[in-house]
Each structure stands twice: as structure tokens, then as C-alpha cells.
A tleap script that builds the chain and sets N, CA, C and O, in Angstrom:
source leaprc.protein.ff14SB
mol = sequence {
  NMET THR LEU GLN VAL ASP PHE TRP GLN LEU
  VAL GLY LEU LEU VAL SER PHE ILE SER PHE
  CYS GLY ILE GLY GLY GLY ILE MET LEU ARG
  LEU VAL THR GLY ARG LEU ASP ASP ARG PHE
  GLN ASN LEU GLU LYS ALA ARG ALA GLU ALA
  GLN GLN GLN LEU ALA LEU ARG LEU ASP ALA
  ILE GLU GLN VAL ASN ARG ASP GLU THR ILE
  GLN TRP GLN ARG VAL GLU ARG GLU PHE LEU
  LYS PHE GLN ALA ASP LEU PRO LEU ARG TYR
  VAL MET ARG ASP ASP TYR ILE ARG GLY GLN
  THR VAL ILE GLU ALA LYS LEU ASP GLY LEU
  ALA GLY ARG ILE GLU ASN ALA GLN LEU ARG
  SER MET LEU GLY GLY THR CPRO
}
set mol.1.N position { 80.538 -40.824 -9.410 }
set mol.1.CA position { 79.470 -41.309 -8.638 }
set mol.1.C position { 78.321 -41.696 -9.567 }
set mol.1.O position { 77.826 -40.899 -10.364 }
set mol.2.N position { 77.957 -42.857 -9.433 }
set mol.2.CA position { 76.872 -43.374 -10.239 }
set mol.2.C position { 75.742 -43.802 -9.324 }
set mol.2.O position { 75.929 -44.317 -8.222 }
set mol.3.N position { 74.632 -43.567 -9.824 }
set mol.3.CA position { 73.426 -43.909 -9.074 }
set mol.3.C position { 72.735 -45.005 -9.844 }
set mol.3.O position { 72.427 -44.870 -11.029 }
set mol.4.N position { 72.507 -46.064 -9.160 }
set mol.4.CA position { 71.862 -47.195 -9.798 }
set mol.4.C position { 70.518 -47.429 -9.138 }
set mol.4.O position { 70.427 -47.546 -7.916 }
set mol.5.N position { 69.493 -47.496 -9.939 }
set mol.5.CA position { 68.144 -47.709 -9.419 }
set mol.5.C position { 67.568 -48.861 -10.229 }
set mol.5.O position { 67.622 -48.884 -11.459 }
set mol.6.N position { 67.022 -49.802 -9.499 }
set mol.6.CA position { 66.381 -50.918 -10.178 }
set mol.6.C position { 65.023 -50.469 -10.711 }
set mol.6.O position { 64.450 -49.459 -10.304 }
set mol.7.N position { 64.559 -51.271 -11.629 }
set mol.7.CA position { 63.260 -50.949 -12.234 }
set mol.7.C position { 62.159 -50.968 -11.182 }
set mol.7.O position { 61.304 -50.083 -11.169 }
set mol.8.N position { 62.169 -51.952 -10.313 }
set mol.8.CA position { 61.104 -52.090 -9.310 }
set mol.8.C position { 61.197 -50.993 -8.248 }
set mol.8.O position { 60.187 -50.571 -7.685 }
set mol.9.N position { 62.391 -50.551 -7.993 }
set mol.9.CA position { 62.523 -49.429 -7.064 }
set mol.9.C position { 61.947 -48.153 -7.698 }
set mol.9.O position { 61.278 -47.353 -7.044 }
set mol.10.N position { 62.230 -48.003 -8.970 }
set mol.10.CA position { 61.687 -46.840 -9.692 }
set mol.10.C position { 60.160 -46.903 -9.756 }
set mol.10.O position { 59.480 -45.891 -9.593 }
set mol.11.N position { 59.638 -48.098 -9.995 }
set mol.11.CA position { 58.185 -48.268 -10.032 }
set mol.11.C position { 57.617 -47.993 -8.637 }
set mol.11.O position { 56.566 -47.364 -8.518 }
set mol.12.N position { 58.288 -48.450 -7.591 }
set mol.12.CA position { 57.837 -48.215 -6.218 }
set mol.12.C position { 57.849 -46.721 -5.895 }
set mol.12.O position { 56.914 -46.201 -5.285 }
set mol.13.N position { 58.920 -46.037 -6.312 }
set mol.13.CA position { 58.980 -44.587 -6.090 }
set mol.13.C position { 57.875 -43.862 -6.860 }
set mol.13.O position { 57.237 -42.943 -6.346 }
set mol.14.N position { 57.670 -44.288 -8.075 }
set mol.14.CA position { 56.623 -43.666 -8.884 }
set mol.14.C position { 55.244 -43.921 -8.286 }
set mol.14.O position { 54.421 -43.007 -8.247 }
set mol.15.N position { 54.971 -45.119 -7.825 }
set mol.15.CA position { 53.692 -45.448 -7.200 }
set mol.15.C position { 53.536 -44.658 -5.904 }
set mol.15.O position { 52.452 -44.161 -5.599 }
set mol.16.N position { 54.632 -44.544 -5.138 }
set mol.16.CA position { 54.596 -43.773 -3.892 }
set mol.16.C position { 54.295 -42.302 -4.185 }
set mol.16.O position { 53.480 -41.679 -3.505 }
set mol.17.N position { 54.955 -41.761 -5.195 }
set mol.17.CA position { 54.733 -40.353 -5.551 }
set mol.17.C position { 53.286 -40.125 -6.018 }
set mol.17.O position { 52.653 -39.142 -5.632 }
set mol.18.N position { 52.771 -41.036 -6.848 }
set mol.18.CA position { 51.401 -40.902 -7.340 }
set mol.18.C position { 50.426 -41.058 -6.174 }
set mol.18.O position { 49.430 -40.337 -6.108 }
set mol.19.N position { 50.697 -41.993 -5.247 }
set mol.19.CA position { 49.840 -42.160 -4.078 }
set mol.19.C position { 49.871 -40.899 -3.215 }
set mol.19.O position { 48.830 -40.432 -2.754 }
set mol.20.N position { 51.065 -40.350 -2.999 }
set mol.20.CA position { 51.191 -39.130 -2.219 }
set mol.20.C position { 50.396 -37.988 -2.871 }
set mol.20.O position { 49.693 -37.248 -2.182 }
set mol.21.N position { 50.508 -37.850 -4.200 }
set mol.21.CA position { 49.746 -36.806 -4.911 }
set mol.21.C position { 48.248 -37.067 -4.813 }
set mol.21.O position { 47.466 -36.132 -4.643 }
set mol.22.N position { 47.851 -38.307 -4.916 }
set mol.22.CA position { 46.427 -38.652 -4.822 }
set mol.22.C position { 45.867 -38.347 -3.438 }
set mol.22.O position { 44.780 -37.783 -3.306 }
set mol.23.N position { 46.620 -38.725 -2.411 }
set mol.23.CA position { 46.168 -38.452 -1.047 }
set mol.23.C position { 46.121 -36.940 -0.806 }
set mol.23.O position { 45.159 -36.429 -0.232 }
set mol.24.N position { 47.153 -36.237 -1.242 }
set mol.24.CA position { 47.170 -34.770 -1.096 }
set mol.24.C position { 46.022 -34.122 -1.858 }
set mol.24.O position { 45.372 -33.200 -1.365 }
set mol.25.N position { 45.782 -34.623 -3.075 }
set mol.25.CA position { 44.661 -34.092 -3.865 }
set mol.25.C position { 43.331 -34.383 -3.191 }
set mol.25.O position { 42.434 -33.540 -3.200 }
set mol.26.N position { 43.197 -35.561 -2.611 }
set mol.26.CA position { 41.948 -35.922 -1.915 }
set mol.26.C position { 41.713 -35.023 -0.703 }
set mol.26.O position { 40.603 -34.552 -0.454 }
set mol.27.N position { 42.813 -34.800 0.052 }
set mol.27.CA position { 42.691 -33.907 1.212 }
set mol.27.C position { 42.308 -32.501 0.753 }
set mol.27.O position { 41.425 -31.870 1.333 }
set mol.28.N position { 42.967 -32.025 -0.273 }
set mol.28.CA position { 42.642 -30.688 -0.814 }
set mol.28.C position { 41.195 -30.640 -1.317 }
set mol.28.O position { 40.487 -29.656 -1.104 }
set mol.29.N position { 40.775 -31.698 -1.977 }
set mol.29.CA position { 39.407 -31.752 -2.482 }
set mol.29.C position { 38.399 -31.735 -1.338 }
set mol.29.O position { 37.385 -31.043 -1.419 }
set mol.30.N position { 38.675 -32.510 -0.243 }
set mol.30.CA position { 37.788 -32.488 0.918 }
set mol.30.C position { 37.749 -31.102 1.558 }
set mol.30.O position { 36.683 -30.639 1.964 }
set mol.31.N position { 38.897 -30.439 1.651 }
set mol.31.CA position { 38.925 -29.092 2.223 }
set mol.31.C position { 38.119 -28.102 1.375 }
set mol.31.O position { 37.341 -27.309 1.906 }
set mol.32.N position { 38.311 -28.157 0.061 }
set mol.32.CA position { 37.573 -27.259 -0.839 }
set mol.32.C position { 36.082 -27.552 -0.768 }
set mol.32.O position { 35.265 -26.632 -0.739 }
set mol.33.N position { 35.726 -28.841 -0.740 }
set mol.33.CA position { 34.316 -29.223 -0.662 }
set mol.33.C position { 33.700 -28.744 0.658 }
set mol.33.O position { 32.580 -28.234 0.685 }
set mol.34.N position { 34.444 -28.917 1.736 }
set mol.34.CA position { 33.959 -28.441 3.032 }
set mol.34.C position { 33.752 -26.928 3.041 }
set mol.34.O position { 32.746 -26.434 3.550 }
set mol.35.N position { 34.707 -26.205 2.479 }
set mol.35.CA position { 34.586 -24.741 2.413 }
set mol.35.C position { 33.390 -24.340 1.535 }
set mol.35.O position { 32.640 -23.427 1.880 }
set mol.36.N position { 33.223 -25.022 0.413 }
set mol.36.CA position { 32.081 -24.716 -0.459 }
set mol.36.C position { 30.764 -25.034 0.241 }
set mol.36.O position { 29.803 -24.274 0.124 }
set mol.37.N position { 30.710 -26.161 0.976 }
set mol.37.CA position { 29.488 -26.494 1.717 }
set mol.37.C position { 29.166 -25.414 2.751 }
set mol.37.O position { 28.022 -24.976 2.878 }
set mol.38.N position { 30.207 -24.990 3.494 }
set mol.38.CA position { 29.986 -23.918 4.477 }
set mol.38.C position { 29.502 -22.641 3.797 }
set mol.38.O position { 28.578 -21.983 4.275 }
set mol.39.N position { 30.123 -22.306 2.697 }
set mol.39.CA position { 29.747 -21.090 1.978 }
set mol.39.C position { 28.304 -21.179 1.469 }
set mol.39.O position { 27.539 -20.222 1.589 }
set mol.40.N position { 27.939 -22.328 0.903 }
set mol.40.CA position { 26.571 -22.492 0.411 }
set mol.40.C position { 25.559 -22.476 1.557 }
set mol.40.O position { 24.460 -21.945 1.398 }
set mol.41.N position { 25.912 -23.047 2.700 }
set mol.41.CA position { 25.019 -22.992 3.855 }
set mol.41.C position { 24.826 -21.552 4.318 }
set mol.41.O position { 23.707 -21.144 4.630 }
set mol.42.N position { 25.911 -20.784 4.364 }
set mol.42.CA position { 25.814 -19.378 4.750 }
set mol.42.C position { 24.968 -18.590 3.745 }
set mol.42.O position { 24.151 -17.752 4.128 }
set mol.43.N position { 25.175 -18.871 2.455 }
set mol.43.CA position { 24.374 -18.195 1.437 }
set mol.43.C position { 22.897 -18.568 1.553 }
set mol.43.O position { 22.024 -17.715 1.398 }
set mol.44.N position { 22.620 -19.840 1.826 }
set mol.44.CA position { 21.241 -20.288 1.975 }
set mol.44.C position { 20.596 -19.633 3.200 }
set mol.44.O position { 19.436 -19.221 3.158 }
set mol.45.N position { 21.362 -19.544 4.287 }
set mol.45.CA position { 20.848 -18.889 5.489 }
set mol.45.C position { 20.567 -17.413 5.217 }
set mol.45.O position { 19.532 -16.893 5.634 }
set mol.46.N position { 21.478 -16.737 4.522 }
set mol.46.CA position { 21.281 -15.323 4.186 }
set mol.46.C position { 20.075 -15.153 3.263 }
set mol.46.O position { 19.302 -14.207 3.417 }
set mol.47.N position { 19.914 -16.065 2.306 }
set mol.47.CA position { 18.775 -15.993 1.401 }
set mol.47.C position { 17.464 -16.191 2.161 }
set mol.47.O position { 16.485 -15.487 1.910 }
set mol.48.N position { 17.446 -17.145 3.087 }
set mol.48.CA position { 16.233 -17.401 3.871 }
set mol.48.C position { 15.894 -16.179 4.737 }
set mol.48.O position { 14.727 -15.800 4.840 }
set mol.49.N position { 16.903 -15.567 5.355 }
set mol.49.CA position { 16.664 -14.369 6.165 }
set mol.49.C position { 16.153 -13.220 5.298 }
set mol.49.O position { 15.230 -12.504 5.686 }
set mol.50.N position { 16.758 -13.050 4.123 }
set mol.50.CA position { 16.318 -11.987 3.214 }
set mol.50.C position { 14.884 -12.244 2.752 }
set mol.50.O position { 14.083 -11.316 2.645 }
set mol.51.N position { 14.570 -13.503 2.481 }
set mol.51.CA position { 13.209 -13.834 2.058 }
set mol.51.C position { 12.215 -13.572 3.181 }
set mol.51.O position { 11.112 -13.087 2.933 }
set mol.52.N position { 12.599 -13.889 4.420 }
set mol.52.CA position { 11.725 -13.638 5.561 }
set mol.52.C position { 11.521 -12.137 5.760 }
set mol.52.O position { 10.403 -11.695 6.022 }
set mol.53.N position { 12.584 -11.357 5.638 }
set mol.53.CA position { 12.454 -9.903 5.763 }
set mol.53.C position { 11.583 -9.340 4.645 }
set mol.53.O position { 10.763 -8.451 4.874 }
set mol.54.N position { 11.764 -9.858 3.447 }
set mol.54.CA position { 10.945 -9.412 2.320 }
set mol.54.C position { 9.470 -9.744 2.553 }
set mol.54.O position { 8.587 -8.938 2.259 }
set mol.55.N position { 9.219 -10.940 3.084 }
set mol.55.CA position { 7.833 -11.330 3.376 }
set mol.55.C position { 7.233 -10.414 4.439 }
set mol.55.O position { 6.070 -10.023 4.338 }
set mol.56.N position { 8.019 -10.072 5.452 }
set mol.56.CA position { 7.531 -9.148 6.487 }
set mol.56.C position { 7.233 -7.780 5.909 }
set mol.56.O position { 6.210 -7.175 6.229 }
set mol.57.N position { 8.125 -7.290 5.056 }
set mol.57.CA position { 7.916 -5.979 4.436 }
set mol.57.C position { 6.679 -5.994 3.539 }
set mol.57.O position { 5.893 -5.046 3.540 }
set mol.58.N position { 6.511 -7.075 2.776 }
set mol.58.CA position { 5.339 -7.167 1.905 }
set mol.58.C position { 4.054 -7.259 2.726 }
set mol.58.O position { 3.036 -6.674 2.355 }
set mol.59.N position { 4.100 -7.993 3.840 }
set mol.59.CA position { 2.920 -8.060 4.717 }
set mol.59.C position { 2.590 -6.678 5.279 }
set mol.59.O position { 1.423 -6.297 5.362 }
set mol.60.N position { 3.631 -5.928 5.667 }
set mol.60.CA position { 3.406 -4.576 6.185 }
set mol.60.C position { 2.805 -3.678 5.101 }
set mol.60.O position { 1.897 -2.892 5.371 }
set mol.61.N position { 3.313 -3.800 3.888 }
set mol.61.CA position { 2.783 -2.995 2.782 }
set mol.61.C position { 1.327 -3.371 2.500 }
set mol.61.O position { 0.496 -2.497 2.255 }
set mol.62.N position { 1.021 -4.669 2.535 }
set mol.62.CA position { -0.356 -5.107 2.322 }
set mol.62.C position { -1.275 -4.578 3.417 }
set mol.62.O position { -2.401 -4.169 3.137 }
set mol.63.N position { -0.799 -4.585 4.665 }
set mol.63.CA position { -1.605 -4.063 5.776 }
set mol.63.C position { -1.860 -2.568 5.601 }
set mol.63.O position { -2.975 -2.093 5.815 }
set mol.64.N position { -0.822 -1.831 5.212 }
set mol.64.CA position { -0.985 -0.393 4.970 }
set mol.64.C position { -1.977 -0.179 3.832 }
set mol.64.O position { -2.811 0.724 3.891 }
set mol.65.N position { -1.885 -1.005 2.805 }
set mol.65.CA position { -2.800 -0.893 1.671 }
set mol.65.C position { -4.243 -1.164 2.104 }
set mol.65.O position { -5.163 -0.469 1.674 }
set mol.66.N position { -4.438 -2.189 2.967 }
set mol.66.CA position { -5.787 -2.476 3.469 }
set mol.66.C position { -6.319 -1.305 4.287 }
set mol.66.O position { -7.467 -0.889 4.128 }
set mol.67.N position { -5.459 -0.776 5.170 }
set mol.67.CA position { -5.883 0.367 5.989 }
set mol.67.C position { -6.235 1.568 5.115 }
set mol.67.O position { -7.219 2.267 5.358 }
set mol.68.N position { -5.416 1.786 4.103 }
set mol.68.CA position { -5.666 2.907 3.194 }
set mol.68.C position { -6.973 2.708 2.431 }
set mol.68.O position { -7.727 3.658 2.219 }
set mol.69.N position { -7.235 1.480 2.022 }
set mol.69.CA position { -8.478 1.183 1.318 }
set mol.69.C position { -9.681 1.438 2.222 }
set mol.69.O position { -10.697 1.979 1.784 }
set mol.70.N position { -9.553 1.040 3.495 }
set mol.70.CA position { -10.647 1.275 4.450 }
set mol.70.C position { -10.864 2.772 4.623 }
set mol.70.O position { -12.005 3.231 4.670 }
set mol.71.N position { -9.775 3.540 4.719 }
set mol.71.CA position { -9.897 4.987 4.875 }
set mol.71.C position { -10.553 5.612 3.645 }
set mol.71.O position { -11.405 6.491 3.775 }
set mol.72.N position { -10.162 5.166 2.464 }
set mol.72.CA position { -10.765 5.710 1.243 }
set mol.72.C position { -12.246 5.358 1.169 }
set mol.72.O position { -13.055 6.175 0.731 }
set mol.73.N position { -12.605 4.157 1.590 }
set mol.73.CA position { -14.017 3.782 1.601 }
set mol.73.C position { -14.796 4.668 2.570 }
set mol.73.O position { -15.923 5.070 2.282 }
set mol.74.N position { -14.189 4.971 3.724 }
set mol.74.CA position { -14.834 5.850 4.693 }
set mol.74.C position { -15.015 7.250 4.106 }
set mol.74.O position { -16.075 7.860 4.248 }
set mol.75.N position { -13.961 7.753 3.443 }
set mol.75.CA position { -14.053 9.078 2.826 }
set mol.75.C position { -15.131 9.086 1.750 }
set mol.75.O position { -15.903 10.039 1.645 }
set mol.76.N position { -15.182 8.022 0.949 }
set mol.76.CA position { -16.183 7.942 -0.116 }
set mol.76.C position { -17.595 7.899 0.474 }
set mol.76.O position { -18.508 8.543 -0.041 }
set mol.77.N position { -17.765 7.134 1.561 }
set mol.77.CA position { -19.070 7.057 2.222 }
set mol.77.C position { -19.482 8.432 2.761 }
set mol.77.O position { -20.629 8.850 2.598 }
set mol.78.N position { -18.546 9.125 3.397 }
set mol.78.CA position { -18.846 10.457 3.918 }
set mol.78.C position { -19.180 11.427 2.786 }
set mol.78.O position { -20.065 12.271 2.925 }
set mol.79.N position { -18.474 11.301 1.677 }
set mol.79.CA position { -18.738 12.173 0.540 }
set mol.79.C position { -20.125 11.907 -0.035 }
set mol.79.O position { -20.842 12.837 -0.405 }
set mol.80.N position { -20.499 10.629 -0.108 }
set mol.80.CA position { -21.840 10.298 -0.605 }
set mol.80.C position { -22.920 10.835 0.343 }
set mol.80.O position { -23.963 11.306 -0.110 }
set mol.81.N position { -22.671 10.764 1.659 }
set mol.81.CA position { -23.619 11.352 2.610 }
set mol.81.C position { -23.705 12.858 2.403 }
set mol.81.O position { -24.788 13.443 2.444 }
set mol.82.N position { -22.552 13.474 2.182 }
set mol.82.CA position { -22.522 14.910 1.937 }
set mol.82.C position { -23.314 15.254 0.683 }
set mol.82.O position { -24.071 16.225 0.668 }
set mol.83.N position { -23.142 14.471 -0.352 }
set mol.83.CA position { -23.893 14.712 -1.592 }
set mol.83.C position { -25.396 14.535 -1.365 }
set mol.83.O position { -26.203 15.250 -1.959 }
set mol.84.N position { -25.768 13.595 -0.516 }
set mol.84.CA position { -27.184 13.380 -0.252 }
set mol.84.C position { -27.758 14.533 0.574 }
set mol.84.O position { -28.900 14.937 0.357 }
set mol.85.N position { -26.973 15.067 1.522 }
set mol.85.CA position { -27.445 16.165 2.369 }
set mol.85.C position { -27.329 17.518 1.694 }
set mol.85.O position { -27.964 18.476 2.135 }
set mol.86.N position { -26.557 17.620 0.664 }
set mol.86.CA position { -26.304 18.905 0.018 }
set mol.86.C position { -27.581 19.604 -0.449 }
set mol.86.O position { -27.729 20.797 -0.184 }
set mol.87.N position { -28.497 18.939 -1.119 }
set mol.87.CA position { -29.706 19.649 -1.558 }
set mol.87.C position { -30.554 20.152 -0.390 }
set mol.87.O position { -31.267 21.147 -0.522 }
set mol.88.N position { -30.477 19.468 0.752 }
set mol.88.CA position { -31.268 19.895 1.899 }
set mol.88.C position { -30.661 21.122 2.585 }
set mol.88.O position { -31.386 21.925 3.171 }
set mol.89.N position { -29.349 21.267 2.517 }
set mol.89.CA position { -28.678 22.341 3.237 }
set mol.89.C position { -28.315 23.536 2.364 }
set mol.89.O position { -28.075 24.630 2.875 }
set mol.90.N position { -28.276 23.339 1.092 }
set mol.90.CA position { -27.811 24.389 0.206 }
set mol.90.C position { -28.948 24.804 -0.720 }
set mol.90.O position { -29.606 23.964 -1.333 }
set mol.91.N position { -29.165 26.095 -0.809 }
set mol.91.CA position { -30.214 26.612 -1.689 }
set mol.91.C position { -29.522 27.343 -2.828 }
set mol.91.O position { -28.664 28.196 -2.602 }
set mol.92.N position { -29.894 27.008 -4.030 }
set mol.92.CA position { -29.280 27.680 -5.170 }
set mol.92.C position { -29.796 29.109 -5.260 }
set mol.92.O position { -30.883 29.410 -4.767 }
set mol.93.N position { -29.053 29.957 -5.862 }
set mol.93.CA position { -29.399 31.373 -5.955 }
set mol.93.C position { -30.730 31.574 -6.680 }
set mol.93.O position { -31.568 32.367 -6.252 }
set mol.94.N position { -30.909 30.848 -7.777 }
set mol.94.CA position { -32.167 30.974 -8.533 }
set mol.94.C position { -33.358 30.549 -7.675 }
set mol.94.O position { -34.403 31.200 -7.687 }
set mol.95.N position { -33.192 29.443 -6.924 }
set mol.95.CA position { -34.281 28.980 -6.061 }
set mol.95.C position { -34.574 30.011 -4.973 }
set mol.95.O position { -35.736 30.269 -4.658 }
set mol.96.N position { -33.531 30.595 -4.404 }
set mol.96.CA position { -33.713 31.585 -3.358 }
set mol.96.C position { -34.444 32.812 -3.908 }
set mol.96.O position { -35.366 33.328 -3.277 }
set mol.97.N position { -34.025 33.270 -5.081 }
set mol.97.CA position { -34.665 34.445 -5.690 }
set mol.97.C position { -36.128 34.152 -5.991 }
set mol.97.O position { -36.991 34.995 -5.746 }
set mol.98.N position { -36.417 32.965 -6.520 }
set mol.98.CA position { -37.785 32.585 -6.832 }
set mol.98.C position { -38.630 32.540 -5.559 }
set mol.98.O position { -39.742 33.067 -5.529 }
set mol.99.N position { -38.099 31.908 -4.506 }
set mol.99.CA position { -38.829 31.832 -3.239 }
set mol.99.C position { -39.041 33.206 -2.631 }
set mol.99.O position { -40.119 33.507 -2.118 }
set mol.100.N position { -38.017 34.032 -2.688 }
set mol.100.CA position { -38.118 35.388 -2.145 }
set mol.100.C position { -39.159 36.209 -2.918 }
set mol.100.O position { -39.902 36.994 -2.329 }
set mol.101.N position { -39.202 36.022 -4.220 }
set mol.101.CA position { -40.173 36.739 -5.050 }
set mol.101.C position { -41.597 36.335 -4.676 }
set mol.101.O position { -42.482 37.187 -4.603 }
set mol.102.N position { -41.820 35.064 -4.443 }
set mol.102.CA position { -43.146 34.576 -4.058 }
set mol.102.C position { -43.546 35.177 -2.707 }
set mol.102.O position { -44.674 35.637 -2.532 }
set mol.103.N position { -42.598 35.165 -1.747 }
set mol.103.CA position { -42.902 35.717 -0.417 }
set mol.103.C position { -43.211 37.208 -0.520 }
set mol.103.O position { -44.161 37.695 0.092 }
set mol.104.N position { -42.408 37.924 -1.294 }
set mol.104.CA position { -42.643 39.368 -1.445 }
set mol.104.C position { -43.981 39.646 -2.115 }
set mol.104.O position { -44.667 40.599 -1.747 }
set mol.105.N position { -44.363 38.831 -3.091 }
set mol.105.CA position { -45.657 39.018 -3.749 }
set mol.105.C position { -46.792 38.787 -2.759 }
set mol.105.O position { -47.776 39.526 -2.763 }
set mol.106.N position { -46.665 37.771 -1.913 }
set mol.106.CA position { -47.697 37.521 -0.907 }
set mol.106.C position { -47.764 38.665 0.102 }
set mol.106.O position { -48.848 39.095 0.497 }
set mol.107.N position { -46.586 39.154 0.516 }
set mol.107.CA position { -46.571 40.288 1.451 }
set mol.107.C position { -47.199 41.528 0.816 }
set mol.107.O position { -47.932 42.262 1.479 }
set mol.108.N position { -46.915 41.760 -0.465 }
set mol.108.CA position { -47.522 42.904 -1.165 }
set mol.108.C position { -49.047 42.740 -1.228 }
set mol.108.O position { -49.787 43.706 -1.039 }
set mol.109.N position { -49.508 41.524 -1.492 }
set mol.109.CA position { -50.948 41.267 -1.530 }
set mol.109.C position { -51.575 41.494 -0.158 }
set mol.109.O position { -52.646 42.092 -0.056 }
set mol.110.N position { -50.918 41.022 0.890 }
set mol.110.CA position { -51.403 41.206 2.245 }
set mol.110.C position { -51.415 42.695 2.624 }
set mol.110.O position { -52.361 43.176 3.248 }
set mol.111.N position { -50.355 43.414 2.239 }
set mol.111.CA position { -50.293 44.856 2.517 }
set mol.111.C position { -51.437 45.574 1.802 }
set mol.111.O position { -52.049 46.480 2.367 }
set mol.112.N position { -51.727 45.175 0.566 }
set mol.112.CA position { -52.837 45.783 -0.173 }
set mol.112.C position { -54.152 45.533 0.520 }
set mol.112.O position { -54.968 46.451 0.604 }
set mol.113.N position { -54.399 44.349 1.019 }
set mol.113.CA position { -55.642 44.026 1.721 }
set mol.113.C position { -55.769 44.847 3.008 }
set mol.113.O position { -56.826 45.394 3.324 }
set mol.114.N position { -54.635 44.911 3.746 }
set mol.114.CA position { -54.669 45.698 4.992 }
set mol.114.C position { -54.966 47.161 4.676 }
set mol.114.O position { -55.745 47.806 5.377 }
set mol.115.N position { -54.366 47.661 3.661 }
set mol.115.CA position { -54.585 49.058 3.254 }
set mol.115.C position { -56.045 49.269 2.848 }
set mol.115.O position { -56.660 50.270 3.217 }
set mol.116.N position { -56.580 48.343 2.104 }
set mol.116.CA position { -57.998 48.441 1.702 }
set mol.116.C position { -58.903 48.380 2.926 }
set mol.116.O position { -59.889 49.112 3.010 }
set mol.117.N position { -58.569 47.505 3.878 }
set mol.117.CA position { -59.380 47.396 5.082 }
set mol.117.C position { -59.309 48.687 5.892 }
set mol.117.O position { -60.313 49.123 6.454 }
set mol.118.N position { -58.153 49.286 5.954 }
set mol.118.CA position { -58.020 50.545 6.689 }
set mol.118.C position { -58.820 51.662 5.997 }
set mol.118.O position { -59.482 52.463 6.657 }
set mol.119.N position { -58.748 51.699 4.680 }
set mol.119.CA position { -59.493 52.721 3.952 }
set mol.119.C position { -61.001 52.544 4.125 }
set mol.119.O position { -61.720 53.534 4.264 }
set mol.120.N position { -61.483 51.333 4.120 }
set mol.120.CA position { -62.894 51.068 4.318 }
set mol.120.C position { -63.350 51.489 5.697 }
set mol.120.O position { -64.422 52.070 5.868 }
set mol.121.N position { -62.491 51.176 6.710 }
set mol.121.CA position { -62.876 51.565 8.059 }
set mol.121.C position { -62.872 53.079 8.221 }
set mol.121.O position { -63.667 53.610 8.996 }
set mol.122.N position { -62.030 53.760 7.538 }
set mol.122.CA position { -62.004 55.231 7.591 }
set mol.122.C position { -63.215 55.831 6.890 }
set mol.122.O position { -63.791 56.824 7.334 }
set mol.123.N position { -63.572 55.213 5.810 }
set mol.123.CA position { -64.698 55.728 5.052 }
set mol.123.C position { -66.033 55.295 5.658 }
set mol.123.O position { -67.092 55.769 5.247 }
set mol.124.N position { -65.975 54.422 6.606 }
set mol.124.CA position { -67.190 53.978 7.235 }
set mol.124.C position { -67.862 52.869 6.489 }
set mol.124.O position { -69.062 52.645 6.644 }
set mol.125.N position { -67.125 52.189 5.702 }
set mol.125.CA position { -67.691 51.067 4.964 }
set mol.125.C position { -67.779 49.837 5.824 }
set mol.125.O position { -67.346 49.819 6.976 }
set mol.126.N position { -68.347 48.815 5.242 }
set mol.126.CA position { -68.492 47.567 5.962 }
set mol.126.C position { -67.182 46.794 5.846 }
set mol.126.O position { -66.546 46.748 4.793 }
set mol.127.N position { -66.816 46.205 6.946 }
set mol.127.CA position { -65.563 45.454 6.898 }
set mol.127.C position { -65.664 44.164 6.152 }
set mol.127.O position { -64.676 43.438 6.039 }
savepdb mol mol.pdb
quit
């Protein structure tokens, strides 16, 4: 059994085979490109959602930071008021002792005068 193929038939078969491979490759390329496009779209959507969530989290952190700053300013203001009122409400020990000593000296002087006045009245002196 011999098989005889003309040159043009062989060229036709070869062209047909190359065309078939080209069409198959093109279809495969379109499928791969379509899958890659879908994948990139999904990745882009996921990235956008992640970026939006990150922006929300950062906004929440900034809001907490602002609130915390306001609270610290309030605490600082109250502390400054406390420092301003402290000398009016708190007496140091040395100041208290000094003031008490002055009062006691005045009371001793007053007691001495009263005693002298009583002695004069007993003795019949002039008041």
C-alpha cells in the first residue's frame, strides 16, 4: 500500500493545520485574556473595598484622637484652675504656725490687759 500525496495537497494540509492551530491559539488566548480581565477586575474591586475600609478606620482613629485631645485639654484646663485655687484653699504648715503664733501673741497681750484691768479695779485704781 502506497500513499501518494501531491505537493499542493500537502501544502493545503499544512496550511489547514497551521490555520487550525492559529484559530485554537486565538481562542485560547481570548479565554486566558478574559479570565485575566475578570481576575484583575476582582482584584481592583477588592483593593477599592480594602482602601475604603482603611479610610473608614483611619477616620475613626482620627476622630478618637480629636476626642482624646479635647479631653486632655479639658483635664489640663481643670488642672490649671486647681493650681490657681490651690493657694487660696491650702495653707502651708509654716504659714499656719506663723499665723497661729501671731494670734496667740495677741491673745496673750489681751489677757495681760484684762488681768491688769482686773487688778486695778480690785486695788481701787482708776480704770
